[in-house]
C-alpha atoms as one frame of an Amber mdcrd trajectory, in Angstrom:
protein
 116.618 258.975  40.077 119.358 256.473  39.198 119.669 257.818  35.653 120.009
 261.345  36.972 122.659 260.169  39.420 124.709 258.656  36.615 124.505 261.844
  34.522 125.626 263.802  37.545 128.487 261.385  38.062 129.940 262.362  34.681
 130.119 265.885  36.004 131.974 264.630  39.066 129.447 265.339  41.789 127.087
 262.346  42.003 128.065 260.710  45.251 128.140 263.737  47.552 124.343 264.235
  47.589 124.039 260.479  47.910 126.323 260.551  50.931 124.186 263.264  52.529
 121.068 261.185  51.876 122.714 258.165  53.469 123.823 260.048  56.570 120.306
 261.416  57.066 118.738 257.954  57.139 120.906 255.973  59.539 118.386 255.788
  62.370 119.011 255.957  66.134 122.613 255.754  67.288 124.108 252.905  69.300
 124.332 255.319  72.239 120.605 256.053  72.033 119.769 252.340  71.892 121.849
 251.668  75.006 120.387 254.685  76.766 116.853 253.485  76.130 117.569 249.984
  77.399 119.334 251.387  80.466 116.256 253.453  81.300 114.067 250.381  80.769
 116.306 248.312  83.034 115.935 250.973  85.730 112.131 251.106  85.173 112.555
 254.822  84.419 110.025 254.872  81.611 109.383 258.610  81.880 113.045 259.300
  81.078 112.922 256.798  78.223 109.919 258.593  76.707 111.600 261.966  77.203
 114.750 260.730  75.468 112.710 259.428  72.521 111.014 262.817  72.169 114.417
 264.526  72.278 115.951 262.458  69.450 112.804 261.925  67.357 113.700 264.397
  64.630 117.481 264.255  64.466 117.992 260.483  64.916 114.776 258.857  63.713
 113.427 261.338  61.183 110.764 260.645  58.579 112.464 257.558  57.154 112.523
 255.831  60.533 109.067 256.611  61.909 108.326 252.875  62.104 111.272 252.469
  64.476 110.273 255.489  66.514 106.766 254.212  67.146 108.008 250.672  67.843
 110.362 251.991  70.521 107.790 254.405  71.938 105.036 251.761  71.986 107.304
 249.331  73.846 108.253 251.868  76.514 104.603 252.868  76.980 103.540 249.223
  77.273 106.043 248.527  80.040 104.978 251.762  81.766 101.378 250.544  81.858
 100.218 253.200  79.377  98.302 250.635  77.362  96.038 252.965  75.370  98.959
 255.189  74.393 101.044 252.106  73.561  98.314 250.743  71.306  98.132 254.078
  69.482 101.903 254.005  68.899 101.908 250.415  67.641  98.944 251.253  65.415
 100.974 254.052  63.791 103.939 251.713  63.330 101.676 249.023  61.861  99.971
 251.426  59.459 103.294 252.623  58.078 104.631 249.062  57.879 101.618 248.003
  55.829 102.211 250.890  53.426 105.850 249.915  52.949 106.014 246.160  53.431
 104.918 244.854  50.036 107.497 246.984  48.247 110.135 246.053  50.800 109.441
 242.318  50.590 109.415 242.179  46.777 111.890 244.999  46.091 109.348 246.235
  43.539 110.291 249.818  44.310 113.298 249.374  42.021 117.002 249.837  42.470
 118.349 251.296  45.685 121.469 253.034  44.462 123.258 253.734  47.710 122.060
 251.137  50.215 118.916 250.009  51.976 119.365 252.642  54.683 118.288 255.348
  52.235 114.783 253.864  52.103 111.991 254.169  54.661 112.351 251.417  57.256
 109.534 248.887  56.853 110.465 246.506  59.680 111.604 242.910  59.787 109.011
 240.143  59.549 109.262 239.255  63.238 108.980 242.938  64.179 105.772 243.313
  62.180 104.340 240.157  63.777 105.281 241.327  67.275 103.344 244.572  66.853
 100.190 242.422  66.848 101.423 240.569  69.946 102.040 243.764  71.907  98.729
 245.244  70.809  96.952 242.071  71.909  98.664 242.245  75.289  97.727 245.918
  75.601  94.069 244.931  75.214  94.435 242.042  77.681  95.768 244.381  80.355
  92.834 246.701  79.641  90.434 243.772  80.091  89.251 243.651  76.451  89.550
 240.021  75.297  87.707 240.446  71.985  90.050 243.201  70.800  93.036 241.151
  71.988  91.928 238.190  69.878  91.481 240.388  66.803  95.112 241.506  67.075
  96.660 238.129  67.879  94.741 236.429  65.060  96.257 238.933  62.601  99.742
 237.463  62.890  99.288 234.296  60.816  97.631 235.955  57.777 100.561 238.366
  57.658 103.117 235.531  57.777 101.214 233.619  55.072 101.296 236.696  52.843
 104.995 237.175  53.576 105.754 233.647  52.386 103.816 234.312  49.178 105.663
 237.571  48.516 109.064 235.998  49.130 108.251 233.145  46.798 109.498 230.519
  49.224 108.824 229.118  52.659 110.724 231.291  55.136 111.980 229.961  58.433
 109.659 232.253  60.376 106.394 230.878  58.966 104.151 230.795  62.035 104.154
 231.916  65.630 103.837 229.284  68.352 103.536 231.779  71.199 100.687 233.620
  69.486  98.759 230.366  69.019  99.370 229.401  72.639  98.315 232.840  73.835
  95.204 232.626  71.643  94.247 229.381  73.357  94.318 231.150  76.738  92.214
 234.016  75.405  89.671 231.665  73.840  89.485 229.752  77.116  88.866 232.991
  78.939  86.143 233.927  76.449  84.447 230.532  76.885  85.196 229.347  73.330
  86.346 225.806  74.017  86.598 224.571  70.399  88.629 227.597  69.300  90.868
 227.159  72.350  91.490 223.500  71.471  92.349 224.340  67.841  94.758 227.076
  68.938  96.468 224.677  71.373  96.894 222.120  68.583  98.313 224.787  66.276
 100.676 225.879  69.025 101.979 222.334  69.543 102.566 221.932  65.806 104.485
 225.198  65.707 106.519 224.377  68.809 107.572 221.128  67.121 109.639 223.079
  64.596 110.384 225.864  67.117 112.295 223.214  69.062 114.489 222.460  66.059
 114.887 225.988  64.657 114.955 228.117  67.817 115.618 225.612  70.625 112.199
 226.459  72.086 110.236 223.305  72.944 106.548 223.253  73.767 105.989 224.527
  77.319 104.776 222.040  79.917 103.390 223.844  82.950 101.946 220.748  84.632
  98.952 222.576  86.040  96.602 220.490  88.184  92.946 220.224  87.224  91.567
 222.113  90.192  87.941 223.318  89.974  87.165 226.318  92.100  90.563 227.945
  91.641  91.627 230.920  89.583  94.894 231.398  87.713  97.707 233.934  87.451
  99.508 234.196  84.117 102.793 236.068  84.418 104.612 237.337  81.331 108.279
 238.173  81.730 109.910 240.171  78.934 113.563 239.271  79.398 116.736 240.849
  78.095 117.519 243.025  75.121 116.875 242.059  71.525 119.751 241.568  69.105
 121.167 244.485  67.162 122.540 244.582  63.649 126.097 245.475  62.761 127.633
 246.080  59.359 130.102 243.502  58.061 132.041 243.751  54.819 134.036 241.609
  52.428 135.802 242.064  49.131 134.850 240.245  45.982 136.586 240.158  42.602
 134.630 241.573  39.656 134.329 238.208  37.899 133.088 236.539  41.090 130.647
 239.382  41.553 129.209 238.785  38.097 128.743 235.095  38.886 126.945 235.962
  42.113 124.508 238.415  40.570 123.693 236.016  37.722 122.689 233.355  40.254
 119.160 232.114  40.874 118.772 234.439  43.856 118.810 237.472  41.552 116.837
 236.246  38.547 113.657 238.077  39.573 115.270 240.940  41.453 114.793 244.534
  40.359 118.428 245.349  41.181 119.700 242.944  38.537 117.175 244.135  35.952
 118.123 247.797  36.170 119.765 249.394  33.166 122.581 250.716  35.347 123.428
 247.272  36.606 123.329 245.741  33.131 125.710 248.464  31.962 128.029 247.565
  34.813 127.993 243.934  33.738 128.717 244.816  30.121 131.710 246.912  31.175
 133.574 243.651  31.664 136.076 244.997  34.168 138.618 242.444  35.338 141.298
 242.496  37.960 139.232 244.716  40.232 137.803 243.997  43.651 134.836 245.745
  45.204 133.918 246.110  48.864 130.510 244.785  49.827 128.656 245.341  53.120
 125.987 243.121  54.660 124.185 243.038  58.048 124.638 240.548  60.856 122.956
 240.311  64.232 124.940 240.372  67.459 123.473 239.633  70.868 124.518 241.900
  73.713 124.644 239.958  76.986 122.049 240.498  79.679 122.130 239.395  83.288
 118.630 238.094  83.977 117.835 234.919  82.046 115.419 233.124  84.420 112.540
 233.990  86.715 109.809 232.515  88.867 106.737 233.425  90.895 106.401 232.821
  94.630 103.079 233.068  96.480 101.514 231.343  99.485 104.293 228.765  99.647
 104.005 227.887  95.969 106.647 228.501  93.308 106.174 228.509  89.545 109.131
 228.987  87.168 108.755 230.891  83.927 109.209 228.916  80.731 110.546 230.212
  77.430 107.626 230.902  75.096 109.211 233.031  72.366 112.930 233.448  71.716
 112.824 236.688  69.760 116.601 236.786  69.368 116.693 233.290  67.897 113.885
 234.156  65.472 115.717 237.299  64.362 119.017 235.467  63.790 117.356 232.633
  61.868 115.199 234.894  59.717 118.184 237.004  58.670 120.232 233.897  57.931
 117.382 232.636  55.746 117.652 235.791  53.604 121.404 236.330  53.757 122.270
 234.980  50.296 119.912 237.406  48.574 120.961 240.299  50.829 124.640 239.785
  49.990 123.986 239.373  46.295 121.936 242.559  46.140 124.721 244.338  48.032
 127.188 243.145  45.383 124.911 244.533  42.664 124.762 247.929  44.380 128.516
 248.005  44.922 129.079 247.287  41.231 126.791 250.150  40.195 128.518 252.579
  42.576 131.911 251.463  41.296 130.868 252.133  37.699 129.463 255.564  38.625
 132.751 256.478  40.299 134.716 255.201  37.287 132.541 257.237  34.926 133.037
 260.383  37.012 136.784 259.891  37.165 137.083 259.271  33.418 134.944 262.315
  32.632 137.154 264.568  34.740 140.342 263.068  33.281 139.043 263.779  29.786
 137.929 267.325  30.595 140.824 268.528  32.746 143.567 265.950  32.162 144.962
 263.203  34.341 146.704 264.516  37.417 144.807 267.806  37.423 143.534 269.009
  40.770 139.979 268.661  39.500 140.594 265.042  38.514 142.375 264.192  41.769
 139.640 265.839  43.836 136.946 263.897  41.979 138.742 260.593  42.578 139.159
 261.331  46.273 135.556 262.501  46.613 134.000 259.545  44.798 136.271 257.101
  46.630 135.398 258.474  50.061 131.686 258.679  49.273 131.587 255.149  47.877
 133.373 253.753  50.927 131.249 255.753  53.368 127.981 254.631  51.834 128.955
 250.975  51.556 127.426 250.131  54.920 124.737 247.567  55.607 121.311 248.517
  56.890 121.710 248.166  60.657 118.356 249.580  61.711 116.118 247.595  64.016
 113.728 247.687  66.963 115.930 248.956  69.811 113.684 248.233  72.784 112.317
 244.792  71.913 113.081 242.096  74.520 115.188 239.061  73.732 112.681 236.568
  75.163 109.084 236.265  76.223 108.752 233.940  79.214 105.628 232.801  81.053
 104.633 231.335  84.406 101.188 229.940  85.214  99.967 229.385  88.753  96.606
 228.181  90.098  95.486 230.045  93.213  92.485 230.272  95.493  90.096 233.139
  94.736  90.936 236.252  96.697  93.621 238.907  97.008  97.251 237.808  96.939
 100.736 239.223  97.304 102.894 237.720  94.542 106.672 237.974  94.345 108.488
 237.679  91.022 112.139 236.680  91.373 114.573 237.396  88.537 117.674 235.254
  88.288 121.009 235.021  86.536 121.996 231.903  84.611 123.610 230.567  87.800
 120.235 230.677  89.573 121.277 233.579  91.808 118.437 236.038  92.455 119.394
 239.388  90.911 116.249 241.345  91.710 112.641 240.962  92.799 109.334 242.672
  92.212 106.263 242.425  94.456 102.780 242.577  92.952 100.496 243.711  95.760
  96.734 243.174  95.990  96.473 240.848  93.005  92.837 239.823  92.670  92.230
 236.228  91.579  88.696 235.183  90.577  87.246 231.688  90.458  87.602 230.156
  86.989  89.303 233.292  85.626  92.821 234.335  84.696  94.665 237.369  85.977
  97.484 238.574  83.727 100.653 240.237  85.039 103.810 241.372  83.245 107.259
 242.726  83.980 110.328 243.729  81.937 114.006 243.219  82.668 116.649 244.530
  80.298 119.924 244.598  82.202 123.063 244.713  80.190 126.332 244.358  82.149
 126.563 248.120  82.725 123.054 248.278  84.232 122.849 248.230  87.993 120.570
 245.516  89.402 117.174 246.927  90.296 115.015 245.754  93.179 111.551 247.247
  93.430 108.275 246.602  95.155
């Protein structure tokens, strides 16, 4: 494909089809992402699902089916459609597995335009979270064995990711998953497995504290035989989104960057087109390079607690998804930028070849030559955008409260608070059945951005 693109460039028309390909693969718009999170904040999950169906073809398309099913599965989970949610996450997972090895190793070869022209395979934390949501779907359906199968799948994936990347990435284990596993093993009566999972969770939270500012949770639960327990999961806020940043780099500096250790095993640097670009030896030129960065949109509700029968239990931070996303991208940023430089160099050489071919055929200053230079310049600039795709509906945090209660039926109030401690909204769980020696799991999602009106429901 790259060779054909270069031959077409000599005829002055290479980058227009490439631009069309790029525009067709951009994924859901910023407006759609905000619309979805506004519907989620208002607990209007039916409208969120309807909006996803409306934009499935024209904004997600075939290259972004992973994103579509991630967003749909999340909405269905919060709506209590657990079977449907599991089916959606299963479709996302299946496609991720098909794509992920090539994505992680870049073995698919050179991406001429940018990463947005490829099928979206998901970030590492997104892939891991599919197992978490599927496990929770099974928990809320009362199927502990299936939940454990899903949650246990996270660590093997992360181990394989580290092997494929050839280093030890920041996101190398999941403390929340291990902690959650310990609860599930307890519930299933597997005491040894529960103890091992708790130990693994504490080890992971030790470096979570340093890397993500998420220390090991201390619920301080009393040892009270004869009681049952409520475990409340609060999905808080909106996950970070990627934006495209750019910088200019001189040709000589670009050559130094792409000859660095980060690129020695990369397919981009090994391509014939890139080697030709290096041999061109252009000096005095600067190229524009784009790379992704995460930004965190603010959200109002950052704390919560449970209140029942005169008792109060605050939620504790179990998984800071935003922090994991920021750190994981930072861990890979050097390679991402260097590969972006390589792509920009190839596109620059294609444009130069097209311009020179038209100058030779029609003469400098001819309308054909001028048109080619304008066209290749616009197309190169338009396609030099970082891959900003990502899971639109994922929460920023997973929080948890644990509360021991007498067996029976309870009315439980969840209070959702701003950073000041002011109660923004509440939700009442009616007729919650608590059984002796058993756990009852509850969940709720808040996703208010500043433009979202506070929602109080019962």
